[in-house]
C-alpha positions as CSV (number, residue, x, y, z in Angstrom):
1,M,0.0,0.0,0.0
2,S,1.3,3.4,-1.0
3,S,2.1,5.8,1.9
4,K,0.2,8.6,0.0
5,C,-2.3,10.3,2.2
6,K,-6.0,9.5,1.5
7,K,-8.7,11.4,3.4
8,I,-12.2,9.9,3.8
9,L,-15.2,11.8,5.0
10,I,-18.3,10.1,6.2
11,A,-21.4,12.4,6.4
12,G,-24.9,11.7,7.5
13,V,-27.2,12.2,10.5
14,G,-27.4,10.7,14.0
15,G,-28.7,7.1,14.0
16,Q,-27.1,6.2,10.6
17,G,-24.1,4.5,12.2
18,I,-21.3,6.9,11.3
19,V,-19.2,6.0,14.4
20,Y,-19.8,2.3,13.6
21,L,-18.7,2.7,10.0
22,S,-15.6,4.8,11.1
23,N,-14.6,2.1,13.6
24,I,-14.7,-0.6,10.8
25,I,-12.6,1.5,8.4
26,V,-10.1,2.3,11.1
27,E,-9.8,-1.4,12.1
28,A,-9.4,-2.4,8.4
29,A,-6.6,0.2,8.0
30,M,-4.8,-1.1,11.0
31,L,-5.1,-4.7,9.7
32,S,-3.6,-3.4,6.4
33,D,-0.7,-1.8,8.2
34,I,-1.8,1.6,7.1
35,P,-1.3,4.5,9.5
36,V,-4.7,5.9,10.4
37,S,-6.0,9.0,12.2
38,V,-9.6,10.0,13.0
39,S,-10.9,13.5,13.6
40,E,-13.4,14.1,16.3
41,I,-16.9,13.1,15.4
42,H,-18.5,16.5,14.6
43,G,-22.2,17.2,15.2
44,L,-25.1,15.9,17.2
45,S,-24.9,12.2,17.6
46,Q,-28.6,11.9,18.7
47,R,-31.0,10.7,16.0
48,G,-31.5,13.3,13.3
49,G,-28.5,15.6,14.1
50,V,-25.9,16.3,11.4
51,V,-22.8,14.1,11.9
52,T,-19.5,13.9,10.0
53,S,-16.3,11.9,10.7
54,G,-12.9,12.5,9.0
55,I,-10.4,9.6,8.6
56,G,-6.8,10.1,7.4
57,L,-5.0,7.1,5.9
58,G,-1.3,7.2,5.3
59,K,1.9,8.4,7.0
60,N,1.5,11.8,8.8
61,C,-2.1,12.0,7.5
62,S,-4.5,13.5,10.0
63,G,-8.3,12.9,10.1
64,F,-8.9,16.7,10.0
65,Y,-10.1,18.1,6.8
66,G,-10.6,21.5,5.1
67,K,-11.8,23.0,1.9
68,A,-11.1,20.7,-1.1
69,G,-9.3,18.3,1.3
70,I,-11.3,15.1,0.9
71,D,-10.4,12.3,-1.5
72,I,-13.4,10.0,-0.7
73,L,-16.8,11.0,0.5
74,I,-19.2,8.4,1.8
75,G,-22.6,10.0,2.1
76,L,-25.2,8.2,4.2
77,E,-27.9,10.9,3.5
78,P,-28.3,12.9,0.2
79,L,-28.7,16.3,1.7
80,E,-25.7,15.8,4.1
81,T,-23.7,14.7,1.1
82,Q,-24.6,17.9,-0.7
83,R,-23.5,19.9,2.3
84,C,-20.0,18.5,1.9
85,L,-19.3,19.9,-1.6
86,N,-16.8,22.4,-0.2
87,Y,-14.6,19.5,0.9
88,I,-14.2,17.7,-2.4
89,H,-12.0,18.4,-5.5
90,K,-11.9,17.2,-9.1
91,N,-10.1,14.0,-8.2
92,S,-12.4,13.1,-5.4
93,S,-14.6,10.0,-5.4
94,I,-18.1,10.1,-4.0
95,I,-20.5,7.3,-3.0
96,F,-23.9,8.0,-1.5
97,G,-27.4,6.5,-1.3
98,N,-30.9,7.8,-1.7
99,Y,-32.0,7.3,2.0
100,R,-33.5,10.6,3.0
101,V,-33.9,11.8,6.5
102,Q,-36.1,14.8,6.2
103,P,-34.8,17.9,8.1
104,Y,-37.1,19.9,10.3
105,A,-37.6,22.7,7.7
106,V,-38.9,20.1,5.2
107,N,-41.1,18.4,7.7
108,A,-42.5,21.8,8.7
109,Q,-43.1,22.6,5.0
110,M,-40.9,25.6,5.3
111,S,-38.6,24.4,2.5
112,E,-38.4,21.6,-0.1
113,Y,-36.0,18.7,-0.2
114,P,-33.4,19.4,-2.9
115,D,-33.6,17.6,-6.2
116,V,-31.2,14.6,-5.7
117,N,-30.9,13.7,-9.5
118,E,-29.9,17.3,-10.3
119,F,-27.2,17.0,-7.6
120,V,-25.9,13.7,-9.1
121,D,-25.6,15.2,-12.5
122,Y,-23.7,18.2,-11.1
123,I,-21.1,16.2,-9.1
124,K,-20.6,13.7,-12.0
125,E,-19.3,16.7,-14.0
126,Q,-17.1,17.9,-11.0
127,C,-15.5,14.7,-9.7
128,K,-13.5,11.8,-10.8
129,E,-15.9,9.0,-9.8
130,V,-19.5,9.1,-8.5
131,V,-21.5,6.1,-7.4
132,Y,-25.2,6.9,-6.5
133,I,-27.4,4.1,-5.1
134,E,-30.8,5.3,-6.0
135,K,-32.6,2.3,-4.5
136,F,-31.2,0.0,-1.8
137,P,-32.0,-3.8,-1.9
138,E,-35.2,-4.5,0.0
139,N,-33.6,-7.3,2.1
140,I,-31.3,-5.0,3.9
141,D,-32.2,-3.2,7.1
142,S,-31.8,0.6,6.8
143,V,-29.4,0.5,9.8
144,L,-27.0,-1.4,7.6
145,Y,-27.1,0.9,4.5
146,N,-23.8,2.3,5.8
147,V,-22.0,-1.1,5.5
148,F,-23.7,-1.7,2.1
149,L,-22.2,1.5,0.8
150,L,-18.8,0.6,2.2
151,G,-19.0,-2.7,0.3
152,R,-19.8,-1.0,-3.0
153,A,-17.0,1.6,-2.2
154,T,-14.3,-1.1,-2.2
155,R,-14.9,-1.4,-5.9
156,M,-14.2,2.2,-6.6
157,K,-10.9,2.9,-8.4
158,D,-9.2,4.9,-5.6
159,F,-10.6,3.2,-2.5
160,P,-7.5,2.4,-0.3
161,L,-8.8,-0.6,1.5
162,T,-9.6,-4.1,0.2
163,A,-12.9,-6.0,0.8
164,K,-10.9,-8.8,2.5
165,K,-9.5,-6.4,5.1
166,I,-12.8,-4.9,5.8
167,E,-14.4,-8.3,6.3
168,E,-11.6,-9.1,8.7
169,A,-12.3,-5.8,10.5
170,V,-16.0,-6.7,10.8
171,N,-15.1,-10.1,12.3
172,A,-12.7,-8.3,14.8
173,T,-15.0,-5.5,15.9
174,V,-18.7,-6.7,15.6
175,I,-20.1,-9.1,18.1
176,G,-23.1,-11.4,18.3
177,H,-25.8,-12.0,15.6
178,F,-25.2,-8.5,14.2
179,K,-21.9,-9.7,12.8
180,D,-23.6,-12.0,10.2
181,K,-26.0,-9.3,9.2
182,T,-23.2,-6.8,8.8
183,L,-21.1,-9.2,6.6
184,K,-24.2,-10.0,4.5
185,A,-24.9,-6.3,3.9
186,F,-21.3,-5.7,3.1
187,S,-21.3,-8.6,0.6
188,L,-24.5,-7.3,-1.1
189,G,-22.8,-3.9,-1.5
190,L,-19.7,-5.4,-2.8
191,E,-21.6,-7.3,-5.5
192,F,-24.2,-4.6,-6.2
193,G,-24.5,-3.8,-9.9
194,M,-21.8,-6.3,-11.0
195,N,-24.2,-8.2,-13.3
196,K,-25.8,-5.2,-14.8
197,Q,-24.8,-4.0,-18.2
198,P,-23.4,-0.5,-18.3
199,V,-26.0,2.1,-19.4
């Protein structure tokens, strides 16, 4: 593995398992002998609050991030993915899913939820690689959409961790019956779209 710094940002809302996903990525990096650093988890961890987590992979690479400083963005909620546009650059890779958690202003009918397809078209012109999961498989619990996205992310060109190491990390960090569910969701993400013909 190259010692070149890679910065990953996970964005979503409380209740989507951002800390859980961060822990798996950190464990996979350690199992891969990649130096890893994590920023503080920013935001409100209670359900519905905005949360982000920055992870730095590589020698002397911190988890703190600034404008145009993120190489890989994993968005667990479309609007929160959109809020992170300042942190990406033209060589960034973005993966996110269409699992919407309506903010208060939308629920109160004070504003409309932004057009996600318009956003997808925009970032495809701005970034190196964009993977958008418009519809998650029905046999996955929404609490595991995070791991599903991670599975699909391992097939992205510049993703710095292998599927094998992430599976090892799940086995090392997740306990009980939730381990099998996590591995299943990860596997479904890893295989997602592989049999489809390119459009």
